[in-house]
N, C-alpha and C positions, 0 to 999 in steps of 0.2 A: 504494500500500500504506500502511496505517496501522501504524506501528511498534509492537511490543509495549510493555507497560509496562516500567519500568526494572528491576523484579525479574526479569522474564523475559529482558530483554536481558542482565542479568548472568549468568543461568543459561546462556544460549546461548553467551556468550563463555567462560564457565568450562568448558563442555563442549568447545569447540573448543581452548581452551588446554590442557585435559587431554589431548586426542588428540595435540597437537603438542609439549607441554613437560612438564607435571607428571607424567603417567603414565610417559613414558619415563624421566624422572629418578628417580622412585620405583623403577622396575624396575631401572635402572642401579645405584642404591644397594643394592637388595636383592641384586644379584649381586656386590656388593663390600662385604660387611658390615664388613670391617676398616676401611673408610673412616672411619666414625664413631668406632670404637675408637681409631684412631690420633690423631684430633683430640681425644679425651677429651670428646665431646659429652655434655651433660647432658640430662635429660628435657625441661627447659624449652627448651634449644637445639633439640631435635628437633621439639617441638610447634610452636614459633613458626616455625621454618624451613618446616615442612610447610604450615602455614596461609598463610604469605606466598607460598610457591611456587604453591600451588593457586589462591588466590583474590585475591591483591593486584593483579596486572595487570588482570584483568577488572573488578575493583572500581574501580580508578583510572580506567579508560576510562569506565565508566558514570557515575562522579561528575563527570568533565569534561563528559560529555554533558548531565547535568542542569544544569550551570552554563551551557552553551551554549544550552540550550533557553530560558533566560530572554531571550536575544537573538534566537535564530532556531531554530525546531524543525527546519528543513531542515538547518542545520549539524549539529545533534545527530544527526539521522538519517544524514547523510553520514559522520560519525565512526563510527557503529555499523557501517556497511558497510565502511569502511576497516579497522576492527578485525576484522570477520569475514573479510575477504580476508587480512589479515596473519596471523591465527591459523591460517587454513586453509593458508596458504603454509608455515608451520612444520610442520604435520602432513604435508603432501605432501613436504616437503624430506627427511624421513627416508627416504622410498622412493627418492629420487634418488641417494643416496650409493652405492647398490648398482650403479647404472649407471655411475657415475664419468665423467660427460661432461666436456667441456672447461670451462674456467673460466666463460665466458659462458653456455654452455648450462646449467651447474649452477644458475644463478640464474634463467634464463629459463624452463626447463621447468616448474617448479612454479607459475609465474604463471598458466598457462592453467587447470588444475583449480581453483586458488584463485579465479580470476575466476568460474568456473562455480558455485563454492560461494556466492559473493556474489550471483549472479543467482538461484540457487535460494532463498537466504534472502529475497530481495526479493519473489519471485513465488509461492513454493509454501509453503503452510502446513504441508504434510506434512513438509517439511525442518525447519521450525522446531519442530514437534512432536518430531521425531527428536532434535533438539538438547536439547529440554527433558528428554526421558527420559534422554539421555546424561549429564546432570548427575550421575546416580548413580555413574557410573564413576570420576570423580576423587575423589568423596567416599569410595567404597569403597577406592580405592587409597591415599588419605591415611590412613584408619583402619588399614588393614592395615600400612602402612609404620610408623606410630607404634607399633603394637602389637608389631611384630616387630623394631624397631630394637635392635641389640645394644649396650646402654648399659654403661658401665664400672661394675663393682663396686669401690668404692674401698677398702674396709677389711676386714681380717681380723686375727685374733690369731695371732702367731707360735707355733711349737711350743715347748714347754717342754723344752729339752734342756740337757744339761751339756756344757761346752766345756773341754777339757783345757788349751788355751793360748789366749791372746788375740792371736795372730799377726795383724797387719793383712793385709788381702787387697785387692789392686788387680786388677780385671778390666777389660780394654779389648777391645771387640768392634768391629772394623772391618767395612765393608760392601762386598760384591761385590768380593772380593779373591782372585784365584787365586794359589796358592802359586808357580806357575810363573813369575810376574812377578818373583819375588825371586831366581830361580836363574840360574846360568850354564849353559852347554851340558852340563856334566858333572853337573848337579844340585846343585852346591855353592852356598852363598849368595853372591850378587854383592856383595862387600864394597866394590867401587869405586863402584857406582851407589847402594848403600844402606848408607852407613857407620854409621848409627844402629841399623838392624836388626842389623848386624854387631856393634856394641858390645853390644846386648842378648844376642845369641847367644853372645858371648864369656863371659857370666856366667850363662847359662841353659841349659835343655835344649830343643833344637829337635826337633820332630817333623815331618820333611818329608813323611811319608806320612799326616798327619792329614787326615780327611775330615769333611764335614758330613753331615747326615741329611735335609736338605730344600733345595729350590731357591728358596724364598720367604723373605724376611726376616721377615715377621710370623709365620712358623712356625719358622724356623731359630733365631731368637734365643730364643724361649721354650724350645726344646729345650736350648740352652746353659744357660739359667738354671734349668732343672729337672732336667737329667740324664735326661730321659725322651724316648723317641721320641714324636712328636706323634700325637695321635688325629685321624682324618679329620674335617674340618670344624671343628676347634678354632680359636678366636679368640685373639689375643694379650692376653688379659685375666686378671685375678686369678680371676675366676669359673671360667674354663676351666683355669687352672693354679694351683690353690691351694697346691700343694706346690712351692715354689721356693726358691732360695737366700735370698730376703728373709724368707720365713716360717720358714726354718730358723734364721737367725741374728738375727732381729729383736729378740728379748728379751735377747740377750747382746751384740750388736754395735750400734754406731752406724752407720747406713747413709747413705751419700752416693751417690745413684744418679741417672743421667741416662738415662731411657728415651725414645728418639726415636719408636719405632713400636710400643712395647708398653706395657701397663699392668699389670704383675705385682706391683709393690711396694705393700703396703698404705699408705694415706695416713697412718696413725699413725706409720709409720717413714720415709716419704718424702713430705713435704708437696708438693702439686702446685703447681709454679710457674705453671701455666697458669690457676690459679684467679684470679690477679691480672689476667688479660686481661678488659677490659670486655665486657659482654654484646654491645654493638653491634659491637665489633671482631670478636668471635667469629662473629657472624652475617655480617658483611661477608666475612670470610675463607672461611666456609662457602659462601656464594653464589658467591664468586669461583672456588673450586676446582670446585664443581659446574658452574658455567657453562663452564669449560674442558672438563670431562669431557663435558658435553652437546654442545658444538661438535664434539668428536672423534667423538661418536656420530652426529651428523646430517649433517655436512659431507662432501662427497666428498673423496677423498684429495688431489686437485689444489688444494683450498682450505684444507688443514690445515697447510701448510708453516710458517707463522709461529706456530702454537700451541705452548705448552709441552708436552713429552711427558707421557704418562700411563703409569702402571705401578703397582708396589706402593707407591711413594712418592707416590701421587696426592694424599693428604691433606696433603702438605707443600710442594709446589712453589709454591703461591700465596704462601707467606711469604717466599720467597727468590728470586723471579723478577727483582727489581731489587736488585743487590748493589753496595754501595760497598766497594771493596777497597783503598782508598788508605791504609789505616791499619796494614798488617801486612806485614812481610817476615820469614818464618821463616828462621832461620839467620843473620840479620843483627842480631837483637836478642836480649837475654837474656830469661829466662823472665818476670821481673816486668814488663819493658817490653812484652813481647809481650802479656801479659794486660791491661796498662793500655790499650794500643792497641786490643785486642779489644773493650773495653767501648764504644769509640766507633764500632765497625764495625756495619754493618747486617746483616751476614751472620749469620743465626740459628744455623747449624750451627757456625761457627767460634766464635761467642760462647758456644755451649753447651759446647764443649770447653774454652774459657778458664775458664768457671765450674767445670768439673770439675777443672782444674788448681788453681784457687784453693782448692777444697775439700780437696785433698790436704794432710794435716798429720799429724804424729806424734802418735798418741793418748797420753793420759796413762797413767801406770803402772796396770796392772790393767784398762785399758779396751781393748776390741776395736773395730776400725773396718773396715767393708766399703765399698770405693769401686768403683762400677760405671759404666762409660761405654760407650754405643753410639754410635760416630761414623759418620756417613753418608758416609764416604770409604773408598776412592777411587771409590765409586759416582758415576756421572755425574749431571748433565751435566758433561762435561769442561770445565775452565776454569783449572786451576792448573798452573804450571810447578814444577819441583823447588825453585827459589829461593823459592817462596812468592808470586811475582808472578802476577797473573791476566791472562788474555786474554779476549776476548769469548767468551761461553758458546756451546758447541756443543750446542744443545738436542736435536737429533736427528741422529745420524751419517748422512752422505749415503748410506752403503751399507746402511742398515737399512730394510726394508720394514715400515711401521707396521701394515699390515693383517694380514700373515701372521706378524709378529713374528720374521721370519727375516732373516739377512743376505742381501744380493743376491749376484749372481754375480761381481761385480768383486773380485778379490783385492786390488787396490791400494786401493780404498775401505775395505775391511775392515782392511787393514794400517794405514791412516791412523787409523782408530778405535782400533786397538790401540796405535798410537804415542801418541795422546793419553791413553789409559788408563795406559800405563806412565809417562808423564811425571807424571801425577797420583799414581801410586804413589810417585814421587820426592818429591812434596809430603808424602805420608803419612810417608815416612822422616824428613822434617824435623820433623813433629809428634811422632814417636817420640823424636827427639832432645830436644825440649822437655820431653816427659814424663819422660825419664830424668834430665834436669838438675833438674827440679822434685822428683822423688823423692829425689835425693841432697841437694838443698838443705834439705828438711824432715826428713831423717833416716829416710826410709822405705825407701830402696833396699836396705839390708842386712837390715832387720828384716822386710820384708813378703814375702808370697807374691804374685808378679807374674805375671799371665797375660795374654798378648796373642794374640788369635785373630781370626777373621772368620766371618761367618754362612754365606757360600757364595762360589763363584767366578763366572766369566763366561767364555764361549767366543767366539772370533773365528775362525770358519771360514765361508767363502763358502757360502751355501745352507743353513747350519745355524742352529739357535736359539742366541741369545746367552745366554738365561737358563733356558729350559725344558729340563729335563734329558732326555737321550735316550741311546741306546746309543752314538751317535757322539761326544757331548760330555761324557759322564759324568765323565771324568777332570778336565776343566777346571772343571766345576761342583762336583765333590766336593772336590778338593784345595784346602785352605785353610791359611794360616799358623797355627802353634800354637807359642808359646814359653812355657815355664813356668820361672820363676826362683824356686827355693825360698829360704826365709829363710837368709841367710848364704852362699848359693851364690856362688862366685867363679870357677868353672871351667866353661866351656862344654862341653856334650856333645851328641851327635846320637843320637837314639833313633829307629830306623827301624821301630818297631812300627806296627801298623794302629790308630793312635789315632783317636778320634772326638770331635767337639765335645761330645757328651753325657758325655764323661769329665771335663769341667771341674768340675762341682759335686762329684762323688765325690772328685776329687783335693783340692779345697778342704776338704771334710769330713775327709779323711784327714790332711792337714797340720795342721789346727788341733785334731784329736782330738775330733770330734763324730760321733755315730751318727745317720745319717739315718733318721727314723722312718717312712719310706714306701719303696715300691719304686722303684728307679731302674734304668734300662737301661744306663747308663754304668758305667764301672769305673775305679777310681783308677789314675792313671798311675804310681803308686809300687808297684803290685802287679805280679805277673808278667804278661807279655804273653799274650794269648789269640788263637786263630785266629778271624777274623771275615770275614764277607762285607761288602763295601762296598755299602750300599744308600742311595740318595738318592730320596726321595719327592717327588712334585709333585702338582698338581691333576689330572694325567693318569695317575697311577699310579706305582708305584716302578720304579726302574731299578737293577739289581744287577750287580756285577762283582766280580772277585777283587781283593784288595789288590795283588797283583803286577801285574795288568792296569792298575789305577788308577795305580800308581806309574809304570808304563811309559808310560802316556798323558801324565802330567804331565811326565816327562822328555822325551818327544817334543815337547811344546809348548815347553819350555824351550830345546831345541835349535833349533827353528824360530825362536823369538824371538831367540836369540843369532846365528843366521845372518842374520837380517833386520837387526838393529840393532847388532850388535857389542857393545862395552863402553863404559861411560861415558854421560854425558848428551848430549854433543855428537853422538855417533853416532846418536842417536835421530832426528835430522833428515835423515839420509842414506838415505832410502828411495825416492826418486823415480828415474825413468829417467835415464840419461846422467849419472851422478854425477861424471864427469870434468869437467863444466862448473862445478862448485861452486867459487866464488872467482874465476871468470873475469871480467875487466873487460869491460864491454860498451859503453864509450864514454860520451858525455854522457848523464846520466840525464834522464828526463822527455821528454814529447813537445813538439815545437815547435808554434807556433800554426798552425792550418790543416791539420795532419796528420790523416789519418783515424785515428779511435780506435775500435777494435772491441771494447774492453773496458769493462765497467761494474763498477768495484770496489765491493763492499759497504762502507759506512761509510768512504769514502775520506778524509773529513775527519780521522779519527783519526791519520792519518800526518802531518798538518800541524803538530802541536804535541806532539811526543813529549818526555816527561820521563823520562830514564833512571833517575832515583832515586825515581820514584814507584812505587806498587804495581801500576799497570796498564801493560802493554806490548802494543802492537797486533800481536801475533805471528801472529794468525789472519788470513790473506790469502785472500779468496774473492771470486768474482765471476762474471760471465756474459760469454760471448764470442759474437760473431756466428757462426752455424753454418757459413757458407761460408768463414770464416777458419780456425777450428779445430774441426772436428767431433769428436764423442766419440771418445776413445782417442788423441787427439793429444798428443804430449809438449810440455810447456811448461817454460820456465825463468823464475823470478821473481827479478828483480834489485832489490836495495835499495841506493839511493845509488850506482848504477852498477856493482854487482858482484853476480854470481849468488849468491843465498843458498840457494835450494832449487830442486828440480825437481819437477814434478808431471804429472798427466794430466788431460785434460778428461773429463767424464762427462755423460750426458744426464739431465735432470731436468725434468719438466713440458714436454717437447718442446723444451727449450733446452739449449745447451751451457754447462756450468759448470765451475769449478775451485775447489779449496780446498787450502790447505797451511799448515803451521806454519813460521814463520821463526824462527831462533834469535834470542833477545832481544838478543844482542850485535851483531846486524847494524844496529841502530838507533842513532841519535845524538840528542842534544838538539836540539829545534827541528823544523824542517821536514825531512821525509824523502821521497825519491822512491821509488815502487814501480812497476816496469815489468814487464809481462808479455810474454815473447818466445815465439814459436813455434820449435820445434826441428826443423830439417830435416837429416836424415842423408844427406849426399851422399858419394860414394866418397872415403874418406880424410879426411873433414872433417865437422864439425857446424856448421851455420849457424843463427844466431839472427836472427829478424826480429821487431822490436818491433810488437806488436799494439795496445798502449795501456797506460794506467796513470794515474798522477797527473800532470796537466798542469802543466808549469812554464814553458812558453814564453810569450812575450808577443806580442800582435797585431802584425802587420806584419813579423815575422821570417820568414825562409824556413823552410818545413817540412823536417824532416830525418827520414829513415827509416834507421836503422842496421842494417847487416848485419854480423855478427861472423864473421870467418874466423880460426880458430886464435888467438882472443883479441885480434885487432886490429880496430878499428872503422873502417869507411869510410862516407862520406856519399854518398847519392843524392839528386839534386835532386828536390824535391817541388813542391807547389803553394804559391804565394805567397798568404798570407791578406791580404785587403783590409778 
């Protein structure tokens, strides 16, 4: 065969690349229009991205071919065939994910049709003609994508309204935060686990029956900022929400706003900090995020385990996938030290909150100030302990099915995900404490209207949706924290009305004495309560219930949480089987040389040099066990330095037996730590622990020892001598 000219080679590769990559990506972005909005992408960003995505890879290949042809035309032709095979492989790979074969098969199956495509390209002109005509498809997809991309409208003029007072306003919106996580079994605020929320509630009005209006952040947050129920298909932009708290107060108030996933504040009132990000860095971040989304789309489930999770925060995970946490311990540092340390940290979300804290100041006489912060916490991925220390990130909870977006059937795995979420709520409580101290330090606490709420909740029920609202989980998704501290308020009250997050803006307007010049669906919380139906919308339609039923559901979840975890932070680790084993001494830690080791610990090296005063603690212990040793559902005890710290269960994942558990940070000591995994055998009248493996501490030449624990006493059994 005589290979086509380079122009046609480029066309053929661009067509195959379009089938395999560019068209699926354009389609994926078209189905997630908020992705570009969240990133604040400009017209130039979108055009350059689309051109590079559609044509850069085939152009690079053909350019290299032209260079190779100067040495050998055969090499250039071979490279063209390799590219045809590779791009065809990507096109076929998308079909393979629906079959979800084993790991090896997932990569082997597309090779055959890709090879056939290479043969057809080499031998049949009709196939090459087909590819030539197919070039129109990626071109059309590119043009349609650029034309329909929902770009951000940056500017608008605020309403000309009169304001009776210049009361400062502080609005903090947390993310994915069910109010039940703050409650005791009787529905009261858990003052032991959350002392800073308790301090806020002692001076504010708490609305324990407050509910959201949507299950998605990019719609629920605009509803908070506008006081309006969202229109179907609306995006979190100023263009779709021109009437909001920023355009209400922009001409009369100085605005300090941190919008993580929305773009509602006009640029004249809220200069965009992202504008300082270099164009090349914006493109790199865009391609990274899209690349992860593409891999989620084309890879079978069995090959997606190590990928960052995708969801409504899709546009943000690329910026914080590698986090340096050794600069911050909330609760151990004062506000100014915390902010100073935060500037050195690479965690974008914590740095954003530190910047918000720094923006808090007492306005001059006659000046009004609006401070708005959307903090992406306690939203996952779970990684924070209440102390502010961080453990290795749990990107995807073991109990969550990524394809169905449902929790799996294992109650224990779902409870572990709930455990990590509540621990992260403890970290949020620390943040609230820093916020309150900062407000007091700058003289805002007594003068300002302070509102703390969340966009929506999350549900932890086996077989149910964690985030998509349904009749079964509506109480968990709907119920959110809402605390309102009026200026000068020093007495905490509880208001059990059916409040909604769309009441926030009307309440702000009522307190500062401004008339809202447009229709709002919310109602000031200072007005008389009204009878309402709790309605939470989603992409699948609204779900409604009565306020009484929603409150009953929230209380039921609070009771279940209290029954599972008890009170205080330490009790959060006591969720495994056979809790009577906790604290039991298991004998000499570590495996001796030559002993069989059936456990593969993930990141085992992190236990070798622990620094208890650092910001990282290796609290997450997970690994894999030989199936014949501990099949799924087997009870395990994890000992740290010779003492049982937690108990857990094995579970199946990818055809293998795994385990995961959080160990209390106090179990570790400075320097090297041993972590040993023991199987629990329940014999009549006793529990026996058999060491399966862990961190090796024995030396070659020593006699191997397998410890069995009976009633807390370790005995030795002779093993195999290592030579």
